[in-house]
DOVEXPA-259254 format. One record per atom (N, C-alpha, C): chain; atom name; x, y, z; residue in three letters. Coordinates in nm, 4 decimals, decimal comma. Each point is the difference from the previous one (the first is absolute). Layout:
<site><cadena>A</cadena><atomo>CA</atomo><east>X</east><north>Y</north><up>Z</up><residuo>ALA</residuo></site>
...
END
This chain:
<site><cadena>A</cadena><atomo>N</atomo><east>9,3200</east><north>9,3341</north><up>9,4779</up><residuo>MET</residuo></site>
<site><cadena>A</cadena><atomo>CA</atomo><east>-0,0296</east><north>-0,1291</north><up>0,0583</up><residuo>MET</residuo></site>
<site><cadena>A</cadena><atomo>C</atomo><east>0,1063</east><north>-0,0328</north><up>0,1045</up><residuo>MET</residuo></site>
<site><cadena>A</cadena><atomo>N</atomo><east>-0,0423</east><north>-0,0491</north><up>0,1127</up><residuo>ALA</residuo></site>
<site><cadena>A</cadena><atomo>CA</atomo><east>0,0909</east><north>-0,0338</north><up>0,1089</up><residuo>ALA</residuo></site>
<site><cadena>A</cadena><atomo>C</atomo><east>0,0764</east><north>-0,1283</north><up>-0,0331</up><residuo>ALA</residuo></site>
<site><cadena>A</cadena><atomo>N</atomo><east>0,1251</east><north>-0,0043</north><up>0,0414</up><residuo>ASP</residuo></site>
<site><cadena>A</cadena><atomo>CA</atomo><east>0,0843</east><north>-0,1175</north><up>-0,0215</up><residuo>ASP</residuo></site>
<site><cadena>A</cadena><atomo>C</atomo><east>0,0058</east><north>-0,0827</north><up>0,1272</up><residuo>ASP</residuo></site>
<site><cadena>A</cadena><atomo>N</atomo><east>0,0133</east><north>-0,1300</north><up>-0,0162</up><residuo>ILE</residuo></site>
<site><cadena>A</cadena><atomo>CA</atomo><east>0,0228</east><north>-0,0888</north><up>0,1142</up><residuo>ILE</residuo></site>
<site><cadena>A</cadena><atomo>C</atomo><east>0,1415</east><north>-0,0533</north><up>-0,0131</up><residuo>ILE</residuo></site>
<site><cadena>A</cadena><atomo>N</atomo><east>0,0779</east><north>0,0213</north><up>0,1048</up><residuo>ILE</residuo></site>
<site><cadena>A</cadena><atomo>CA</atomo><east>0,1377</east><north>-0,0474</north><up>0,0026</up><residuo>ILE</residuo></site>
<site><cadena>A</cadena><atomo>C</atomo><east>0,0153</east><north>-0,0948</north><up>0,1185</up><residuo>ILE</residuo></site>
<site><cadena>A</cadena><atomo>N</atomo><east>0,1076</east><north>-0,0750</north><up>0,0011</up><residuo>HIS</residuo></site>
<site><cadena>A</cadena><atomo>CA</atomo><east>0,0232</east><north>-0,0974</north><up>0,1071</up><residuo>HIS</residuo></site>
<site><cadena>A</cadena><atomo>C</atomo><east>0,1342</east><north>0,0272</north><up>0,0663</up><residuo>HIS</residuo></site>
<site><cadena>A</cadena><atomo>N</atomo><east>-0,0005</east><north>-0,0071</north><up>0,1309</up><residuo>ALA</residuo></site>
<site><cadena>A</cadena><atomo>CA</atomo><east>0,1214</east><north>0,0228</north><up>0,0780</up><residuo>ALA</residuo></site>
<site><cadena>A</cadena><atomo>C</atomo><east>0,0968</east><north>-0,1167</north><up>-0,0178</up><residuo>ALA</residuo></site>
<site><cadena>A</cadena><atomo>N</atomo><east>0,1263</east><north>0,0341</north><up>0,0045</up><residuo>ARG</residuo></site>
<site><cadena>A</cadena><atomo>CA</atomo><east>0,1060</east><north>-0,1003</north><up>0,0011</up><residuo>ARG</residuo></site>
<site><cadena>A</cadena><atomo>C</atomo><east>0,0457</east><north>-0,0178</north><up>0,1450</up><residuo>ARG</residuo></site>
<site><cadena>A</cadena><atomo>N</atomo><east>0,0871</east><north>-0,0951</north><up>0,0220</up><residuo>ALA</residuo></site>
<site><cadena>A</cadena><atomo>CA</atomo><east>0,0504</east><north>-0,0245</north><up>0,1347</up><residuo>ALA</residuo></site>
<site><cadena>A</cadena><atomo>C</atomo><east>0,0630</east><north>0,1263</north><up>0,0572</up><residuo>ALA</residuo></site>
<site><cadena>A</cadena><atomo>N</atomo><east>-0,0341</east><north>0,0324</north><up>0,1225</up><residuo>ASP</residuo></site>
<site><cadena>A</cadena><atomo>CA</atomo><east>0,0550</east><north>0,1129</north><up>0,0755</up><residuo>ASP</residuo></site>
<site><cadena>A</cadena><atomo>C</atomo><east>-0,0361</east><north>0,1374</north><up>-0,0563</up><residuo>ASP</residuo></site>
<site><cadena>A</cadena><atomo>N</atomo><east>-0,1079</east><north>0,0103</north><up>-0,0774</up><residuo>ASP</residuo></site>
<site><cadena>A</cadena><atomo>CA</atomo><east>-0,0453</east><north>0,1295</north><up>-0,0505</up><residuo>ASP</residuo></site>
<site><cadena>A</cadena><atomo>C</atomo><east>-0,0714</east><north>0,0774</north><up>0,1090</up><residuo>ASP</residuo></site>
<site><cadena>A</cadena><atomo>N</atomo><east>0,0260</east><north>0,1307</north><up>0,0029</up><residuo>THR</residuo></site>
<site><cadena>A</cadena><atomo>CA</atomo><east>-0,0819</east><north>0,0913</north><up>0,0780</up><residuo>THR</residuo></site>
<site><cadena>A</cadena><atomo>C</atomo><east>-0,0955</east><north>0,0657</north><up>-0,0981</up><residuo>THR</residuo></site>
<site><cadena>A</cadena><atomo>N</atomo><east>-0,1098</east><north>0,0561</north><up>0,0495</up><residuo>LEU</residuo></site>
<site><cadena>A</cadena><atomo>CA</atomo><east>-0,0973</east><north>0,0607</north><up>-0,0897</up><residuo>LEU</residuo></site>
<site><cadena>A</cadena><atomo>C</atomo><east>0,0592</east><north>0,1188</north><up>-0,0745</up><residuo>LEU</residuo></site>
<site><cadena>A</cadena><atomo>N</atomo><east>0,0727</east><north>0,0858</north><up>0,0700</up><residuo>ASP</residuo></site>
<site><cadena>A</cadena><atomo>CA</atomo><east>0,0574</east><north>0,1151</north><up>-0,0696</up><residuo>ASP</residuo></site>
<site><cadena>A</cadena><atomo>C</atomo><east>0,1054</east><north>-0,0422</north><up>-0,1020</up><residuo>ASP</residuo></site>
<site><cadena>A</cadena><atomo>N</atomo><east>0,0766</east><north>-0,1027</north><up>0,0307</up><residuo>GLY</residuo></site>
<site><cadena>A</cadena><atomo>CA</atomo><east>0,0977</east><north>-0,0515</north><up>-0,0965</up><residuo>GLY</residuo></site>
<site><cadena>A</cadena><atomo>C</atomo><east>-0,0665</east><north>-0,0621</north><up>-0,1214</up><residuo>GLY</residuo></site>
<site><cadena>A</cadena><atomo>N</atomo><east>-0,1103</east><north>-0,0690</north><up>0,0228</up><residuo>LEU</residuo></site>
<site><cadena>A</cadena><atomo>CA</atomo><east>-0,0739</east><north>-0,0642</north><up>-0,1086</up><residuo>LEU</residuo></site>
<site><cadena>A</cadena><atomo>C</atomo><east>-0,0598</east><north>0,1026</north><up>-0,0952</up><residuo>LEU</residuo></site>
<site><cadena>A</cadena><atomo>N</atomo><east>-0,0648</east><north>0,1034</north><up>0,0546</up><residuo>ILE</residuo></site>
<site><cadena>A</cadena><atomo>CA</atomo><east>-0,0622</east><north>0,0982</north><up>-0,0886</up><residuo>ILE</residuo></site>
<site><cadena>A</cadena><atomo>C</atomo><east>0,1052</east><north>0,0861</north><up>-0,0698</up><residuo>ILE</residuo></site>
<site><cadena>A</cadena><atomo>N</atomo><east>0,1168</east><north>0,0177</north><up>0,0619</up><residuo>TRP</residuo></site>
<site><cadena>A</cadena><atomo>CA</atomo><east>0,1069</east><north>0,0729</north><up>-0,0680</up><residuo>TRP</residuo></site>
<site><cadena>A</cadena><atomo>C</atomo><east>0,0544</east><north>-0,0825</north><up>-0,1168</up><residuo>TRP</residuo></site>
<site><cadena>A</cadena><atomo>N</atomo><east>0,0238</east><north>-0,1284</north><up>0,0231</up><residuo>ARG</residuo></site>
<site><cadena>A</cadena><atomo>CA</atomo><east>0,0554</east><north>-0,0860</north><up>-0,1045</up><residuo>ARG</residuo></site>
<site><cadena>A</cadena><atomo>C</atomo><east>-0,0947</east><north>-0,0142</north><up>-0,1187</up><residuo>ARG</residuo></site>
<site><cadena>A</cadena><atomo>N</atomo><east>-0,1281</east><north>-0,0134</north><up>0,0277</up><residuo>GLU</residuo></site>
<site><cadena>A</cadena><atomo>CA</atomo><east>-0,0958</east><north>-0,0270</north><up>-0,1069</up><residuo>GLU</residuo></site>
<site><cadena>A</cadena><atomo>C</atomo><east>-0,0467</east><north>0,1252</north><up>-0,0738</up><residuo>GLU</residuo></site>
<site><cadena>A</cadena><atomo>N</atomo><east>-0,0153</east><north>0,1116</north><up>0,0693</up><residuo>ARG</residuo></site>
<site><cadena>A</cadena><atomo>CA</atomo><east>-0,0577</east><north>0,1197</north><up>-0,0634</up><residuo>ARG</residuo></site>
<site><cadena>A</cadena><atomo>C</atomo><east>0,0750</east><north>0,1285</north><up>0,0278</up><residuo>ARG</residuo></site>
<site><cadena>A</cadena><atomo>N</atomo><east>0,1100</east><north>-0,0071</north><up>0,0732</up><residuo>ARG</residuo></site>
<site><cadena>A</cadena><atomo>CA</atomo><east>0,0740</east><north>0,1191</north><up>0,0405</up><residuo>ARG</residuo></site>
<site><cadena>A</cadena><atomo>C</atomo><east>-0,0877</east><north>0,0952</north><up>0,0815</up><residuo>ARG</residuo></site>
<site><cadena>A</cadena><atomo>N</atomo><east>-0,0862</east><north>-0,0570</north><up>0,0826</up><residuo>LEU</residuo></site>
<site><cadena>A</cadena><atomo>CA</atomo><east>-0,0839</east><north>0,0794</north><up>0,0893</up><residuo>LEU</residuo></site>
<site><cadena>A</cadena><atomo>C</atomo><east>0,0722</east><north>0,0152</north><up>0,1320</up><residuo>LEU</residuo></site>
<site><cadena>A</cadena><atomo>N</atomo><east>-0,0047</east><north>0,1187</north><up>0,0572</up><residuo>ASP</residuo></site>
<site><cadena>A</cadena><atomo>CA</atomo><east>0,0685</east><north>0,0222</north><up>0,1268</up><residuo>ASP</residuo></site>
<site><cadena>A</cadena><atomo>C</atomo><east>-0,0948</east><north>-0,0236</north><up>0,1176</up><residuo>ASP</residuo></site>
<site><cadena>A</cadena><atomo>N</atomo><east>0,0514</east><north>0,0207</north><up>0,1199</up><residuo>ALA</residuo></site>
<site><cadena>A</cadena><atomo>CA</atomo><east>-0,0765</east><north>-0,0283</north><up>0,1215</up><residuo>ALA</residuo></site>
<site><cadena>A</cadena><atomo>C</atomo><east>-0,1243</east><north>0,0872</north><up>0,0142</up><residuo>ALA</residuo></site>
<site><cadena>A</cadena><atomo>N</atomo><east>-0,0065</east><north>0,1116</north><up>-0,0699</up><residuo>ALA</residuo></site>
<site><cadena>A</cadena><atomo>CA</atomo><east>-0,1189</east><north>0,0853</north><up>0,0050</up><residuo>ALA</residuo></site>
<site><cadena>A</cadena><atomo>C</atomo><east>-0,1221</east><north>-0,0702</north><up>-0,0595</up><residuo>ALA</residuo></site>
<site><cadena>A</cadena><atomo>N</atomo><east>0,0228</east><north>-0,1043</north><up>-0,0778</up><residuo>ASN</residuo></site>
<site><cadena>A</cadena><atomo>CA</atomo><east>-0,1094</east><north>-0,0748</north><up>-0,0626</up><residuo>ASN</residuo></site>
<site><cadena>A</cadena><atomo>C</atomo><east>-0,0491</east><north>-0,1169</north><up>0,0855</up><residuo>ASN</residuo></site>
<site><cadena>A</cadena><atomo>N</atomo><east>0,0652</east><north>-0,0253</north><up>0,1130</up><residuo>LEU</residuo></site>
<site><cadena>A</cadena><atomo>CA</atomo><east>-0,0399</east><north>-0,1127</north><up>0,0850</up><residuo>LEU</residuo></site>
<site><cadena>A</cadena><atomo>C</atomo><east>-0,1455</east><north>0,0073</north><up>0,0461</up><residuo>LEU</residuo></site>
<site><cadena>A</cadena><atomo>N</atomo><east>-0,0521</east><north>0,1156</north><up>0,0418</up><residuo>PRO</residuo></site>
<site><cadena>A</cadena><atomo>CA</atomo><east>-0,1406</east><north>0,0030</north><up>0,0417</up><residuo>PRO</residuo></site>
<site><cadena>A</cadena><atomo>C</atomo><east>-0,0961</east><north>-0,0439</north><up>-0,1109</up><residuo>PRO</residuo></site>
<site><cadena>A</cadena><atomo>N</atomo><east>0,0283</east><north>0,0376</north><up>-0,1237</up><residuo>ALA</residuo></site>
<site><cadena>A</cadena><atomo>CA</atomo><east>-0,0860</east><north>-0,0409</north><up>-0,1117</up><residuo>ALA</residuo></site>
<site><cadena>A</cadena><atomo>C</atomo><east>0,0081</east><north>-0,1501</north><up>-0,0234</up><residuo>ALA</residuo></site>
<site><cadena>A</cadena><atomo>N</atomo><east>0,1199</east><north>-0,0558</north><up>0,0131</up><residuo>VAL</residuo></site>
<site><cadena>A</cadena><atomo>CA</atomo><east>0,0178</east><north>-0,1443</north><up>-0,0183</up><residuo>VAL</residuo></site>
<site><cadena>A</cadena><atomo>C</atomo><east>-0,0707</east><north>-0,0764</north><up>0,1121</up><residuo>VAL</residuo></site>
<site><cadena>A</cadena><atomo>N</atomo><east>0,0150</east><north>0,0473</north><up>0,1229</up><residuo>LEU</residuo></site>
<site><cadena>A</cadena><atomo>CA</atomo><east>-0,0652</east><north>-0,0665</north><up>0,1128</up><residuo>LEU</residuo></site>
<site><cadena>A</cadena><atomo>C</atomo><east>-0,1527</east><north>0,0115</north><up>-0,0081</up><residuo>LEU</residuo></site>
<site><cadena>A</cadena><atomo>N</atomo><east>-0,0493</east><north>0,1093</north><up>-0,0580</up><residuo>ALA</residuo></site>
<site><cadena>A</cadena><atomo>CA</atomo><east>-0,1454</east><north>0,0188</north><up>-0,0117</up><residuo>ALA</residuo></site>
<site><cadena>A</cadena><atomo>C</atomo><east>-0,0636</east><north>-0,1038</north><up>-0,0920</up><residuo>ALA</residuo></site>
<site><cadena>A</cadena><atomo>N</atomo><east>0,0713</east><north>-0,0418</north><up>-0,1036</up><residuo>VAL</residuo></site>
<site><cadena>A</cadena><atomo>CA</atomo><east>-0,0570</east><north>-0,0985</north><up>-0,0924</up><residuo>VAL</residuo></site>
<site><cadena>A</cadena><atomo>C</atomo><east>0,0380</east><north>-0,1434</north><up>0,0364</up><residuo>VAL</residuo></site>
<site><cadena>A</cadena><atomo>N</atomo><east>0,0771</east><north>-0,0161</north><up>0,1082</up><residuo>ASN</residuo></site>
<site><cadena>A</cadena><atomo>CA</atomo><east>0,0411</east><north>-0,1324</north><up>0,0478</up><residuo>ASN</residuo></site>
<site><cadena>A</cadena><atomo>C</atomo><east>-0,0325</east><north>-0,0156</north><up>0,1477</up><residuo>ASN</residuo></site>
<site><cadena>A</cadena><atomo>N</atomo><east>-0,1285</east><north>-0,0127</north><up>0,0354</up><residuo>PRO</residuo></site>
<site><cadena>A</cadena><atomo>CA</atomo><east>-0,0343</east><north>-0,0136</north><up>0,1418</up><residuo>PRO</residuo></site>
<site><cadena>A</cadena><atomo>C</atomo><east>0,0660</east><north>-0,1239</north><up>0,0608</up><residuo>PRO</residuo></site>
<site><cadena>A</cadena><atomo>N</atomo><east>0,0548</east><north>0,0179</north><up>0,1187</up><residuo>GLY</residuo></site>
<site><cadena>A</cadena><atomo>CA</atomo><east>0,0644</east><north>-0,1112</north><up>0,0697</up><residuo>GLY</residuo></site>
<site><cadena>A</cadena><atomo>C</atomo><east>0,1475</east><north>-0,0161</north><up>-0,0313</up><residuo>GLY</residuo></site>
<site><cadena>A</cadena><atomo>N</atomo><east>0,0500</east><north>0,0743</north><up>-0,0957</up><residuo>LEU</residuo></site>
<site><cadena>A</cadena><atomo>CA</atomo><east>0,1405</east><north>-0,0134</north><up>-0,0389</up><residuo>LEU</residuo></site>
<site><cadena>A</cadena><atomo>C</atomo><east>0,0936</east><north>0,0446</north><up>0,1119</up><residuo>LEU</residuo></site>
<site><cadena>A</cadena><atomo>N</atomo><east>-0,0368</east><north>0,1052</north><up>0,0706</up><residuo>ALA</residuo></site>
<site><cadena>A</cadena><atomo>CA</atomo><east>0,0847</east><north>0,0511</north><up>0,1087</up><residuo>ALA</residuo></site>
<site><cadena>A</cadena><atomo>C</atomo><east>0,0122</east><north>-0,1013</north><up>0,1139</up><residuo>ALA</residuo></site>
<site><cadena>A</cadena><atomo>N</atomo><east>-0,0995</east><north>-0,0846</north><up>0,0155</up><residuo>ALA</residuo></site>
<site><cadena>A</cadena><atomo>CA</atomo><east>0,0028</east><north>-0,0987</north><up>0,1076</up><residuo>ALA</residuo></site>
<site><cadena>A</cadena><atomo>C</atomo><east>0,1022</east><north>-0,1113</north><up>-0,0258</up><residuo>ALA</residuo></site>
<site><cadena>A</cadena><atomo>N</atomo><east>0,0528</east><north>-0,0080</north><up>-0,1207</up><residuo>LEU</residuo></site>
<site><cadena>A</cadena><atomo>CA</atomo><east>0,0979</east><north>-0,1043</north><up>-0,0320</up><residuo>LEU</residuo></site>
<site><cadena>A</cadena><atomo>C</atomo><east>0,1386</east><north>0,0312</north><up>0,0545</up><residuo>LEU</residuo></site>
<site><cadena>A</cadena><atomo>N</atomo><east>0,0224</east><north>0,1241</north><up>0,0401</up><residuo>GLY</residuo></site>
<site><cadena>A</cadena><atomo>CA</atomo><east>0,1282</east><north>0,0370</north><up>0,0573</up><residuo>GLY</residuo></site>
<site><cadena>A</cadena><atomo>C</atomo><east>0,0882</east><north>0,0744</north><up>-0,0974</up><residuo>GLY</residuo></site>
<site><cadena>A</cadena><atomo>N</atomo><east>0,1200</east><north>0,0341</north><up>0,0461</up><residuo>ALA</residuo></site>
<site><cadena>A</cadena><atomo>CA</atomo><east>0,0922</east><north>0,0810</north><up>-0,0801</up><residuo>ALA</residuo></site>
<site><cadena>A</cadena><atomo>C</atomo><east>0,0550</east><north>-0,0770</north><up>-0,1201</up><residuo>ALA</residuo></site>
<site><cadena>A</cadena><atomo>N</atomo><east>0,0269</east><north>-0,1283</north><up>0,0179</up><residuo>ILE</residuo></site>
<site><cadena>A</cadena><atomo>CA</atomo><east>0,0498</east><north>-0,0847</north><up>-0,1079</up><residuo>ILE</residuo></site>
<site><cadena>A</cadena><atomo>C</atomo><east>-0,1171</east><north>-0,0816</north><up>-0,0532</up><residuo>ILE</residuo></site>
<site><cadena>A</cadena><atomo>N</atomo><east>-0,0306</east><north>0,0174</north><up>-0,1271</up><residuo>LEU</residuo></site>
<site><cadena>A</cadena><atomo>CA</atomo><east>-0,1128</east><north>-0,0713</north><up>-0,0596</up><residuo>LEU</residuo></site>
<site><cadena>A</cadena><atomo>C</atomo><east>0,0353</east><north>-0,1467</north><up>-0,0238</up><residuo>LEU</residuo></site>
<site><cadena>A</cadena><atomo>N</atomo><east>-0,0934</east><north>-0,0890</north><up>0,0251</up><residuo>PRO</residuo></site>
<site><cadena>A</cadena><atomo>CA</atomo><east>0,0253</east><north>-0,1402</north><up>-0,0325</up><residuo>PRO</residuo></site>
<site><cadena>A</cadena><atomo>C</atomo><east>0,0218</east><north>-0,0183</north><up>-0,1501</up><residuo>PRO</residuo></site>
<site><cadena>A</cadena><atomo>N</atomo><east>0,0871</east><north>-0,0925</north><up>-0,0360</up><residuo>ASP</residuo></site>
<site><cadena>A</cadena><atomo>CA</atomo><east>0,0298</east><north>-0,0281</north><up>-0,1399</up><residuo>ASP</residuo></site>
<site><cadena>A</cadena><atomo>C</atomo><east>-0,1281</east><north>-0,0357</north><up>-0,0751</up><residuo>ASP</residuo></site>
<site><cadena>A</cadena><atomo>N</atomo><east>-0,0223</east><north>0,0660</north><up>-0,1134</up><residuo>GLY</residuo></site>
<site><cadena>A</cadena><atomo>CA</atomo><east>-0,1173</east><north>-0,0281</north><up>-0,0820</up><residuo>GLY</residuo></site>
<site><cadena>A</cadena><atomo>C</atomo><east>-0,1234</east><north>0,0807</north><up>0,0338</up><residuo>GLY</residuo></site>
<site><cadena>A</cadena><atomo>N</atomo><east>0,0086</east><north>0,0892</north><up>0,0977</up><residuo>THR</residuo></site>
<site><cadena>A</cadena><atomo>CA</atomo><east>-0,1151</east><north>0,0822</north><up>0,0371</up><residuo>THR</residuo></site>
<site><cadena>A</cadena><atomo>C</atomo><east>-0,0431</east><north>0,0860</north><up>-0,1186</up><residuo>THR</residuo></site>
<site><cadena>A</cadena><atomo>N</atomo><east>-0,1287</east><north>-0,0067</north><up>-0,0353</up><residuo>ALA</residuo></site>
<site><cadena>A</cadena><atomo>CA</atomo><east>-0,0528</east><north>0,0812</north><up>-0,1094</up><residuo>ALA</residuo></site>
<site><cadena>A</cadena><atomo>C</atomo><east>-0,0298</east><north>0,1403</north><up>0,0514</up><residuo>ALA</residuo></site>
<site><cadena>A</cadena><atomo>N</atomo><east>0,0471</east><north>0,0999</north><up>-0,0739</up><residuo>VAL</residuo></site>
<site><cadena>A</cadena><atomo>CA</atomo><east>-0,0204</east><north>0,1402</north><up>0,0353</up><residuo>VAL</residuo></site>
<site><cadena>A</cadena><atomo>C</atomo><east>-0,0587</east><north>0,0701</north><up>-0,1217</up><residuo>VAL</residuo></site>
<site><cadena>A</cadena><atomo>N</atomo><east>-0,1130</east><north>0,0656</north><up>0,0203</up><residuo>THR</residuo></site>
<site><cadena>A</cadena><atomo>CA</atomo><east>-0,0617</east><north>0,0772</north><up>-0,1069</up><residuo>THR</residuo></site>
<site><cadena>A</cadena><atomo>C</atomo><east>0,0541</east><north>0,1420</north><up>0,0056</up><residuo>THR</residuo></site>
<site><cadena>A</cadena><atomo>N</atomo><east>0,0508</east><north>0,0473</north><up>-0,1133</up><residuo>LEU</residuo></site>
<site><cadena>A</cadena><atomo>CA</atomo><east>0,0506</east><north>0,1360</north><up>-0,0089</up><residuo>LEU</residuo></site>
<site><cadena>A</cadena><atomo>C</atomo><east>-0,1067</east><north>0,0876</north><up>-0,0635</up><residuo>LEU</residuo></site>
<site><cadena>A</cadena><atomo>N</atomo><east>-0,0379</east><north>0,1083</north><up>0,0675</up><residuo>PRO</residuo></site>
<site><cadena>A</cadena><atomo>CA</atomo><east>-0,1015</east><north>0,0886</north><up>-0,0569</up><residuo>PRO</residuo></site>
<site><cadena>A</cadena><atomo>C</atomo><east>0,0561</east><north>0,0776</north><up>-0,1183</up><residuo>PRO</residuo></site>
<site><cadena>A</cadena><atomo>N</atomo><east>-0,0895</east><north>0,0553</north><up>-0,0782</up><residuo>ASP</residuo></site>
<site><cadena>A</cadena><atomo>CA</atomo><east>0,0431</east><north>0,0843</north><up>-0,1115</up><residuo>ASP</residuo></site>
<site><cadena>A</cadena><atomo>C</atomo><east>0,0485</east><north>0,1330</north><up>0,0551</up><residuo>ASP</residuo></site>
<site><cadena>A</cadena><atomo>N</atomo><east>0,1303</east><north>0,0204</north><up>-0,0016</up><residuo>THR</residuo></site>
<site><cadena>A</cadena><atomo>CA</atomo><east>0,0607</east><north>0,1241</north><up>0,0467</up><residuo>THR</residuo></site>
<site><cadena>A</cadena><atomo>C</atomo><east>0,1114</east><north>0,0374</north><up>-0,0952</up><residuo>THR</residuo></site>
<site><cadena>A</cadena><atomo>N</atomo><east>0,0376</east><north>0,1248</north><up>0,0029</up><residuo>ALA</residuo></site>
<site><cadena>A</cadena><atomo>CA</atomo><east>0,1124</east><north>0,0449</north><up>-0,0820</up><residuo>ALA</residuo></site>
<site><cadena>A</cadena><atomo>C</atomo><east>0,1297</east><north>-0,0433</north><up>0,0672</up><residuo>ALA</residuo></site>
<site><cadena>A</cadena><atomo>N</atomo><east>0,0991</east><north>-0,0413</north><up>-0,0779</up><residuo>PRO</residuo></site>
<site><cadena>A</cadena><atomo>CA</atomo><east>0,1278</east><north>-0,0372</north><up>0,0605</up><residuo>PRO</residuo></site>
<site><cadena>A</cadena><atomo>C</atomo><east>0,0698</east><north>0,1205</north><up>0,0617</up><residuo>PRO</residuo></site>
<site><cadena>A</cadena><atomo>N</atomo><east>0,0868</east><north>-0,0272</north><up>0,0929</up><residuo>ALA</residuo></site>
<site><cadena>A</cadena><atomo>CA</atomo><east>0,0769</east><north>0,1071</north><up>0,0642</up><residuo>ALA</residuo></site>
<site><cadena>A</cadena><atomo>C</atomo><east>0,0850</east><north>0,0708</north><up>-0,1049</up><residuo>ALA</residuo></site>
<site><cadena>A</cadena><atomo>N</atomo><east>0,0141</east><north>0,1258</north><up>0,0155</up><residuo>SER</residuo></site>
<site><cadena>A</cadena><atomo>CA</atomo><east>0,0774</east><north>0,0783</north><up>-0,0958</up><residuo>SER</residuo></site>
<site><cadena>A</cadena><atomo>C</atomo><east>0,1471</east><north>-0,0366</north><up>0,0101</up><residuo>SER</residuo></site>
<site><cadena>A</cadena><atomo>N</atomo><east>0,0623</east><north>-0,0189</north><up>-0,1137</up><residuo>THR</residuo></site>
<site><cadena>A</cadena><atomo>CA</atomo><east>0,1431</east><north>-0,0284</north><up>-0,0019</up><residuo>THR</residuo></site>
<site><cadena>A</cadena><atomo>C</atomo><east>0,0793</east><north>0,1233</north><up>-0,0407</up><residuo>THR</residuo></site>
<site><cadena>A</cadena><atomo>N</atomo><east>-0,0694</east><north>0,1120</north><up>-0,0219</up><residuo>VAL</residuo></site>
<site><cadena>A</cadena><atomo>CA</atomo><east>0,0654</east><north>0,1241</north><up>-0,0387</up><residuo>VAL</residuo></site>
<site><cadena>A</cadena><atomo>C</atomo><east>0,0399</east><north>0,0758</north><up>0,1263</up><residuo>VAL</residuo></site>
<site><cadena>A</cadena><atomo>N</atomo><east>0,1238</east><north>0,0425</north><up>0,0037</up><residuo>ARG</residuo></site>
<site><cadena>A</cadena><atomo>CA</atomo><east>0,0482</east><north>0,0764</north><up>0,1145</up><residuo>ARG</residuo></site>
<site><cadena>A</cadena><atomo>C</atomo><east>0,0404</east><north>0,1390</north><up>-0,0452</up><residuo>ARG</residuo></site>
<site><cadena>A</cadena><atomo>N</atomo><east>-0,0177</east><north>0,0961</north><up>0,0859</up><residuo>ASP</residuo></site>
<site><cadena>A</cadena><atomo>CA</atomo><east>0,0453</east><north>0,1352</north><up>-0,0303</up><residuo>ASP</residuo></site>
<site><cadena>A</cadena><atomo>C</atomo><east>0,1518</east><north>0,0014</north><up>0,0015</up><residuo>ASP</residuo></site>
<site><cadena>A</cadena><atomo>N</atomo><east>0,0542</east><north>0,0705</north><up>-0,0962</up><residuo>ILE</residuo></site>
<site><cadena>A</cadena><atomo>CA</atomo><east>0,1443</east><north>0,0117</north><up>-0,0078</up><residuo>ILE</residuo></site>
<site><cadena>A</cadena><atomo>C</atomo><east>0,0407</east><north>0,1368</north><up>0,0561</up><residuo>ILE</residuo></site>
<site><cadena>A</cadena><atomo>N</atomo><east>0,0918</east><north>-0,0050</north><up>0,0925</up><residuo>ILE</residuo></site>
<site><cadena>A</cadena><atomo>CA</atomo><east>0,0518</east><north>0,1233</north><up>0,0582</up><residuo>ILE</residuo></site>
<site><cadena>A</cadena><atomo>C</atomo><east>0,1379</east><north>0,0215</north><up>-0,0579</up><residuo>ILE</residuo></site>
<site><cadena>A</cadena><atomo>N</atomo><east>0,0189</east><north>0,1154</north><up>-0,0618</up><residuo>GLN</residuo></site>
<site><cadena>A</cadena><atomo>CA</atomo><east>0,1287</east><north>0,0312</north><up>-0,0569</up><residuo>GLN</residuo></site>
<site><cadena>A</cadena><atomo>C</atomo><east>0,0681</east><north>0,1055</north><up>0,0875</up><residuo>GLN</residuo></site>
<site><cadena>A</cadena><atomo>N</atomo><east>0,1262</east><north>-0,0139</north><up>0,0146</up><residuo>LEU</residuo></site>
<site><cadena>A</cadena><atomo>CA</atomo><east>0,0759</east><north>0,0842</north><up>0,0891</up><residuo>LEU</residuo></site>
<site><cadena>A</cadena><atomo>C</atomo><east>-0,0078</east><north>0,1480</north><up>-0,0381</up><residuo>LEU</residuo></site>
<site><cadena>A</cadena><atomo>N</atomo><east>-0,0088</east><north>0,0304</north><up>-0,1282</up><residuo>TRP</residuo></site>
<site><cadena>A</cadena><atomo>CA</atomo><east>0,0044</east><north>0,1386</north><up>-0,0428</up><residuo>TRP</residuo></site>
<site><cadena>A</cadena><atomo>C</atomo><east>-0,1355</east><north>0,0589</north><up>-0,0368</up><residuo>TRP</residuo></site>
<site><cadena>A</cadena><atomo>N</atomo><east>-0,1080</east><north>-0,0576</north><up>0,0441</up><residuo>ASP</residuo></site>
<site><cadena>A</cadena><atomo>CA</atomo><east>-0,1338</east><north>0,0560</north><up>-0,0276</up><residuo>ASP</residuo></site>
<site><cadena>A</cadena><atomo>C</atomo><east>-0,0337</east><north>0,1117</north><up>0,0954</up><residuo>ASP</residuo></site>
END
């Protein structure tokens, strides 16, 4: 089920989706697809703007570990 979140003062869309779901900028097209007209609001979202987040997997927080002696 998609979540609806609200922007705070001075939120950018990528900052908002990172804070709420740990989604990175690669997910912006999916977010914009379910929020027609959102891009027209500009880089800084107005306070209280409702944003629907699509059902997507969160960004991976696992990083490859490089060891010096491998």
